[in-house]
C-alpha positions as CSV (number, residue, x, y, z in Angstrom):
1,M,-33.0,-117.5,-6.8
2,T,-29.7,-117.9,-8.6
3,N,-28.7,-115.5,-10.6
4,V,-28.1,-117.5,-13.9
5,N,-27.4,-115.0,-16.2
6,P,-23.2,-114.3,-17.4
7,I,-22.0,-111.7,-15.1
8,I,-20.7,-108.8,-17.8
9,Y,-18.8,-106.3,-15.9
10,L,-19.1,-103.2,-17.2
11,D,-18.4,-100.8,-14.8
12,H,-14.7,-100.6,-14.7
13,A,-15.0,-96.6,-14.0
14,A,-16.5,-97.8,-10.7
15,T,-13.7,-100.2,-9.5
16,T,-11.6,-102.6,-11.5
17,P,-11.0,-106.5,-10.7
18,M,-8.3,-106.9,-8.9
19,H,-4.6,-107.9,-11.1
20,P,-3.9,-112.4,-10.1
21,Q,0.0,-111.1,-9.2
22,V,-1.4,-107.9,-7.4
23,V,-3.7,-110.2,-4.7
24,E,0.1,-112.9,-4.8
25,K,1.7,-109.6,-3.8
26,M,0.6,-108.9,-1.6
27,A,-0.1,-112.3,0.1
28,Q,3.2,-111.9,0.0
29,V,3.9,-108.8,2.1
30,M,1.0,-109.7,4.5
31,A,2.4,-112.3,5.3
32,N,6.2,-112.3,5.7
33,T,7.3,-108.9,6.1
34,Y,4.7,-107.7,8.5
35,G,6.9,-105.0,10.6
36,N,6.0,-101.3,11.0
37,A,8.4,-98.8,8.9
38,S,9.2,-97.3,11.6
39,S,10.6,-99.0,13.7
40,V,14.8,-99.3,13.3
41,Y,14.8,-103.6,14.2
42,S,15.4,-105.2,10.9
43,V,12.1,-106.4,10.9
44,G,11.7,-102.8,10.7
45,R,14.1,-101.9,8.1
46,E,12.8,-104.3,5.2
47,A,9.5,-102.8,6.0
48,K,10.5,-99.7,4.7
49,A,13.2,-101.5,2.0
50,L,9.4,-102.4,0.5
51,L,7.7,-98.6,1.5
52,E,10.1,-97.0,-0.4
53,A,10.5,-99.6,-3.2
54,S,7.2,-99.1,-4.0
55,R,7.8,-95.4,-3.8
56,E,10.5,-95.5,-6.5
57,S,8.2,-97.7,-8.8
58,V,5.2,-95.2,-8.5
59,A,8.0,-93.0,-9.4
60,K,9.4,-94.7,-12.3
61,S,5.7,-95.9,-14.2
62,L,4.4,-92.0,-13.6
63,N,7.7,-90.2,-14.3
64,C,8.4,-87.9,-11.4
65,L,10.6,-87.7,-8.1
66,P,9.7,-90.3,-5.5
67,N,9.8,-88.0,-3.1
68,E,7.1,-86.3,-4.9
69,V,5.0,-89.1,-4.0
70,Y,2.5,-89.6,-1.2
71,F,1.0,-92.2,-0.5
72,T,-3.0,-91.5,1.1
73,G,-5.9,-93.7,2.1
74,C,-7.8,-93.2,-1.3
75,G,-8.2,-91.1,-4.6
76,S,-10.8,-89.5,-2.3
77,E,-8.4,-88.1,0.2
78,A,-6.0,-87.6,-2.5
79,D,-8.1,-84.6,-3.6
80,N,-9.3,-83.2,-0.2
81,W,-5.4,-82.9,1.3
82,A,-4.6,-81.2,-2.4
83,V,-7.3,-78.6,-2.1
84,K,-7.6,-78.0,1.4
85,G,-4.3,-78.6,2.2
86,Y,-2.7,-76.1,-0.2
87,A,-5.8,-73.3,0.5
88,M,-4.5,-73.8,4.1
89,A,-1.2,-74.2,3.9
90,N,-1.2,-70.8,1.2
91,R,-4.2,-68.7,3.0
92,K,-1.8,-65.3,2.8
93,K,-1.0,-65.2,-0.5
94,G,-4.4,-65.4,-1.7
95,N,-8.1,-67.4,-1.0
96,H,-9.5,-67.6,-5.0
97,I,-9.7,-71.2,-5.9
98,I,-10.9,-72.2,-9.8
99,T,-12.3,-75.3,-10.7
100,T,-15.8,-76.8,-12.6
101,K,-19.1,-77.5,-12.5
102,I,-18.1,-80.8,-13.7
103,E,-15.3,-81.8,-10.8
104,H,-15.9,-85.5,-8.9
105,H,-17.2,-84.4,-5.1
106,A,-14.3,-85.3,-4.1
107,I,-13.2,-82.3,-5.4
108,L,-16.2,-79.5,-5.4
109,H,-17.0,-80.4,-1.3
110,P,-14.0,-79.8,-0.2
111,C,-14.3,-76.6,-2.1
112,E,-17.7,-76.0,-0.8
113,F,-16.3,-76.4,3.0
114,L,-13.3,-73.6,2.2
115,E,-16.4,-71.7,0.6
116,K,-17.4,-71.6,4.1
117,N,-14.2,-71.0,5.7
118,G,-13.3,-67.5,4.0
119,F,-12.0,-68.4,0.0
120,E,-13.9,-68.2,-2.9
121,V,-14.2,-70.6,-5.8
122,T,-15.5,-70.2,-9.1
123,Y,-16.8,-72.9,-10.8
124,L,-16.3,-72.5,-14.3
125,P,-19.1,-74.3,-17.0
126,V,-18.3,-76.4,-19.9
127,D,-19.1,-76.9,-23.3
128,E,-22.1,-79.6,-24.2
129,T,-19.4,-82.4,-24.5
130,G,-17.4,-81.6,-21.4
131,L,-15.1,-79.6,-21.8
132,V,-13.5,-76.8,-20.6
133,S,-12.8,-73.4,-22.2
134,L,-8.7,-71.7,-22.0
135,E,-10.1,-68.8,-22.4
136,D,-12.6,-69.7,-19.2
137,V,-9.3,-70.1,-17.3
138,K,-7.5,-67.5,-18.1
139,N,-10.9,-65.3,-17.9
140,A,-11.5,-66.5,-14.2
141,I,-7.9,-65.3,-13.2
142,K,-8.1,-62.6,-10.0
143,D,-5.0,-61.4,-8.6
144,T,-6.0,-63.4,-5.2
145,T,-5.9,-67.3,-7.1
146,I,-3.6,-69.3,-5.6
147,L,-5.2,-72.8,-6.9
148,I,-6.4,-74.6,-10.1
149,S,-7.8,-77.4,-9.8
150,V,-9.1,-79.3,-13.2
151,M,-9.5,-83.1,-13.4
152,Y,-7.7,-85.0,-16.2
153,A,-10.9,-87.0,-16.7
154,N,-14.7,-87.3,-16.5
155,N,-15.5,-89.9,-14.4
156,E,-19.3,-90.0,-15.7
157,V,-18.7,-89.1,-19.2
158,G,-15.7,-89.6,-20.0
159,T,-14.0,-86.3,-21.4
160,I,-10.7,-85.7,-20.9
161,E,-9.5,-82.3,-20.2
162,P,-6.8,-80.6,-22.1
163,I,-4.4,-80.4,-18.5
164,A,-1.1,-79.4,-19.7
165,E,-2.9,-76.7,-21.4
166,I,-4.5,-75.4,-19.0
167,A,-1.2,-76.6,-16.8
168,K,0.8,-74.2,-18.9
169,I,-1.6,-70.0,-18.1
170,A,-1.5,-71.6,-14.4
171,K,2.6,-71.7,-14.2
172,E,2.6,-68.3,-16.4
173,K,0.4,-67.1,-13.5
174,G,2.1,-68.2,-10.7
175,I,-0.9,-70.7,-9.1
176,C,-0.5,-74.0,-8.7
177,M,-2.3,-76.4,-10.5
178,H,-3.7,-79.8,-9.6
179,T,-5.7,-82.5,-11.2
180,D,-8.0,-85.2,-10.4
181,A,-6.3,-88.0,-12.2
182,V,-8.8,-90.6,-10.4
183,Q,-9.6,-92.2,-13.5
184,A,-6.8,-91.6,-15.7
185,V,-3.9,-93.7,-14.3
186,G,-3.4,-96.7,-15.9
187,A,-5.7,-96.1,-18.5
188,E,-3.8,-92.7,-20.0
189,A,0.0,-92.5,-20.3
190,I,0.6,-89.7,-17.6
191,D,4.3,-88.2,-17.7
192,F,4.4,-86.0,-14.2
193,K,7.4,-83.5,-15.0
194,A,6.2,-83.8,-19.0
195,L,2.3,-82.8,-17.6
196,G,3.2,-79.6,-16.2
197,V,0.9,-80.3,-13.5
198,D,1.5,-79.3,-9.4
199,M,-0.4,-81.7,-7.9
200,L,-1.9,-85.0,-9.4
201,S,-4.4,-87.7,-7.3
202,L,-4.7,-91.1,-7.8
203,S,-6.9,-94.3,-6.1
204,A,-4.9,-97.5,-6.3
205,H,-8.4,-99.8,-7.0
206,K,-9.1,-97.9,-10.6
207,F,-6.0,-99.9,-12.0
208,G,-6.6,-103.5,-11.3
209,G,-5.3,-102.9,-6.9
210,P,-6.6,-103.2,-4.1
211,K,-9.5,-101.0,-2.4
212,G,-8.0,-98.4,0.7
213,V,-5.1,-97.1,-1.0
214,G,-4.0,-93.4,-3.2
215,A,-1.2,-91.4,-3.4
216,L,-0.9,-87.0,-4.1
217,L,1.7,-86.2,-6.4
218,V,3.3,-83.4,-5.0
219,R,6.2,-81.1,-6.7
220,K,8.9,-80.1,-4.6
221,G,8.9,-76.8,-3.3
222,V,4.8,-77.2,-3.4
223,K,4.0,-76.1,0.4
224,L,1.2,-78.1,1.7
225,E,-0.3,-78.7,5.0
226,P,-0.3,-82.2,6.4
227,F,-3.4,-84.0,6.2
228,M,-3.2,-85.8,9.6
229,H,-1.3,-85.1,12.4
230,G,0.7,-87.0,14.9
231,G,3.0,-88.9,13.5
232,A,6.3,-88.4,11.0
233,Q,4.9,-91.1,8.3
234,E,5.3,-90.1,4.6
235,R,8.1,-86.8,5.5
236,S,5.8,-85.7,8.2
237,R,2.4,-84.9,5.9
238,R,0.5,-87.7,7.2
239,A,0.8,-89.8,9.6
240,G,-0.5,-93.2,10.6
241,T,1.1,-96.1,10.0
242,E,1.8,-96.9,6.6
243,N,-1.2,-99.6,4.5
244,L,1.9,-101.0,3.2
245,A,0.7,-104.6,2.1
246,G,-2.0,-101.8,-0.3
247,I,1.1,-99.9,-1.3
248,A,2.8,-102.9,-2.3
249,G,-0.8,-103.2,-4.1
250,L,-0.7,-100.1,-5.7
251,A,2.5,-100.3,-6.6
252,T,2.3,-103.6,-9.0
253,A,-0.9,-102.6,-10.2
254,L,0.6,-99.3,-12.3
255,E,3.2,-101.4,-12.9
256,I,0.9,-103.7,-15.1
257,S,-1.2,-100.8,-16.1
258,V,1.1,-98.6,-17.9
259,E,2.7,-101.6,-19.3
260,N,2.3,-102.2,-23.4
261,L,-0.7,-99.6,-22.2
262,S,-0.8,-97.9,-26.0
263,E,-2.0,-101.8,-27.2
264,K,-4.2,-102.2,-24.7
265,Q,-5.5,-98.8,-25.5
266,A,-6.2,-99.8,-29.1
267,K,-7.9,-102.6,-27.6
268,I,-10.3,-101.2,-25.8
269,K,-10.9,-98.0,-28.4
270,A,-12.4,-100.7,-31.3
271,M,-14.6,-102.1,-28.2
272,R,-15.7,-99.4,-27.2
273,D,-16.7,-98.0,-30.8
274,Y,-18.4,-100.9,-31.3
275,L,-20.4,-100.6,-28.7
276,I,-21.5,-97.0,-29.3
277,S,-21.7,-97.9,-33.4
278,E,-24.3,-100.4,-31.6
279,I,-26.2,-98.7,-29.3
280,E,-26.8,-95.5,-32.1
281,A,-27.8,-98.4,-34.8
282,N,-30.6,-100.7,-32.1
283,I,-32.0,-98.1,-30.0
284,P,-33.0,-94.8,-30.8
285,H,-33.9,-91.1,-28.5
286,I,-30.7,-91.5,-27.0
287,K,-28.7,-88.6,-26.0
288,F,-24.3,-89.6,-26.7
289,N,-22.8,-87.5,-23.9
290,G,-19.0,-86.0,-23.5
291,N,-16.5,-85.4,-26.1
292,R,-16.0,-88.4,-29.1
293,E,-12.5,-87.2,-29.6
294,H,-10.9,-86.0,-26.1
295,R,-12.6,-89.4,-24.9
296,L,-11.2,-92.4,-22.6
297,A,-10.5,-95.4,-24.2
298,N,-13.0,-97.1,-21.7
299,N,-15.9,-94.6,-21.5
300,V,-19.6,-95.1,-22.7
301,N,-22.3,-91.9,-22.1
302,F,-26.3,-92.3,-23.5
303,C,-28.9,-90.9,-22.3
304,F,-32.5,-93.4,-23.1
305,R,-35.2,-91.1,-23.0
306,Y,-38.5,-91.4,-22.0
307,I,-37.4,-93.7,-18.7
308,E,-35.4,-93.7,-15.8
309,G,-32.4,-94.8,-15.5
310,E,-32.5,-97.2,-11.8
311,S,-35.3,-99.1,-13.3
312,L,-32.5,-99.9,-16.7
313,L,-30.1,-101.0,-14.4
314,L,-31.8,-103.1,-12.2
315,M,-32.8,-105.1,-15.2
316,L,-29.4,-105.0,-16.7
317,D,-28.7,-106.2,-13.8
318,I,-31.0,-109.4,-13.7
319,N,-30.1,-110.3,-17.6
320,G,-26.5,-110.4,-15.8
321,I,-25.2,-107.1,-16.9
322,C,-22.8,-105.0,-14.1
323,A,-23.7,-100.5,-15.4
324,S,-24.4,-97.9,-13.8
325,S,-25.9,-94.8,-14.4
326,G,-23.0,-92.1,-13.6
327,S,-20.5,-91.9,-10.6
328,A,-20.4,-95.2,-8.0
329,C,-20.1,-92.3,-5.2
330,T,-23.4,-91.1,-5.8
331,S,-25.3,-93.7,-6.7
332,G,-27.5,-93.0,-3.1
333,S,-28.6,-90.8,-4.5
334,L,-32.2,-89.3,-6.5
335,D,-30.9,-86.2,-7.6
336,P,-29.4,-86.4,-11.3
337,S,-25.9,-86.1,-12.8
338,H,-24.7,-83.4,-11.8
339,V,-21.6,-83.6,-14.6
340,L,-25.2,-83.9,-16.8
341,L,-27.1,-80.7,-15.8
342,A,-23.5,-79.2,-16.2
343,L,-23.1,-80.4,-20.4
344,G,-26.8,-78.7,-20.4
345,L,-29.6,-81.7,-20.4
346,P,-32.7,-81.1,-19.0
347,H,-33.6,-82.8,-15.7
348,E,-36.0,-85.8,-17.2
349,I,-33.3,-86.3,-20.4
350,A,-30.9,-86.9,-17.8
351,H,-32.2,-88.9,-15.5
352,G,-32.1,-91.4,-18.3
353,S,-28.0,-92.0,-18.4
354,L,-26.3,-94.8,-18.2
355,R,-22.3,-95.3,-18.5
356,L,-21.0,-97.9,-19.6
357,T,-16.6,-98.6,-18.9
358,L,-14.6,-101.5,-20.5
359,S,-11.8,-103.6,-19.5
360,S,-9.2,-104.9,-22.5
361,K,-10.7,-107.8,-21.6
362,T,-14.6,-107.1,-22.7
363,T,-15.2,-109.1,-25.5
364,R,-17.6,-108.8,-28.8
365,E,-20.2,-111.6,-27.6
366,E,-20.4,-109.4,-24.5
367,I,-20.8,-106.5,-26.1
368,D,-23.7,-107.9,-28.7
369,Y,-25.0,-110.0,-25.7
370,T,-25.1,-106.6,-23.9
371,V,-26.7,-104.0,-26.8
372,S,-29.2,-107.9,-27.7
373,K,-30.3,-107.1,-24.1
374,L,-30.3,-103.4,-23.4
375,K,-32.6,-103.1,-26.2
376,E,-35.1,-105.3,-25.6
377,I,-35.4,-103.6,-21.6
378,V,-35.4,-99.7,-22.5
379,H,-38.5,-101.2,-25.3
380,R,-40.2,-102.4,-22.1
381,L,-39.3,-99.5,-20.3
382,R,-40.7,-97.6,-22.7
383,L,-44.2,-98.6,-23.5
384,M,-44.4,-98.8,-19.4
385,S,-44.2,-94.8,-20.0
386,P,-47.3,-92.9,-20.9
387,I,-44.4,-89.6,-21.7
388,Y,-43.4,-92.1,-24.9
389,D,-47.1,-92.9,-25.3
390,M,-47.1,-89.3,-25.1
391,S,-44.8,-88.8,-27.7
392,L,-45.7,-91.5,-30.1
393,E,-48.3,-90.4,-30.5
394,E,-47.4,-86.4,-31.5
395,N,-45.5,-87.8,-34.0
């Protein structure tokens, strides 16, 4: 049966539709710039020129040097490379890494891998809104600490961390600082030089670019093991023929995203705050997640008591609404979000989470429709829940 409901896409944290200009740019590259950028003849030189022009474009958008931009296959690769590559290249200096309990698994799993290979990792707690304490960062530092990795903004609850302040602490102690900015690049004004970090990860499909391409910004002088061996690409740090169309798409998407960013942010924030207020006004027994002030402009995250998030998502989908219960990378897991548990929520409440992430094209009409359907669905699911019945009886 065909779904006759309108499609309302509210999962931009998972991935974003590609900008039409990006599609056009990539089509042109695939059709015309087919050479290998490592080849010396004219067609190869054309490919090389486009590759370096894209690198310069990214550098301009994020205020870094072109030779600090390394293209990768995705944001997860950039995260893995930053953590494992730095640890392996600097293990003679120390073996201690500091991160947080709410990082993306592209950071947590590499850290777990390193723990099995002689490294020590401190996983810092966060407060009930998802913020890490600067004092906790300072107190966790040891003589053996070589790397601090804290995400710029959480992909589930949207909390923005004090990255510049943490980077300052790291610099004073001579420690390398990495931030997973996959959710932030294209959504927040990122100035690599002013931010003070040594490495920064990003992914094109989070800001209107293609899937399968990302980048790691690496400050000049940072010692990093190559991610892949076997070729001299990316200045001998990442072997493999470059995904030229994807890289050009990334650069184009980033140019579009940073243009008039403050205006787009203001519009998205207005829609976000309206959505939050409408949910809070129309649906009882809910828990708002994340920091209300230090927050991504497009992120809304609630837990709905007495229901399961998976059932909620399926019924929203039937009504044409695309949403998420958390990270798209862990959507196949039945376990509650590690982020929500780190915020102190019990399992039974964390299981009822819903993440709605907007874009500058999200309309008030779409929000009104979403809230009306959400109200109906939550009520229907609660009527099926014996836990909800018991709570009513107790009241």
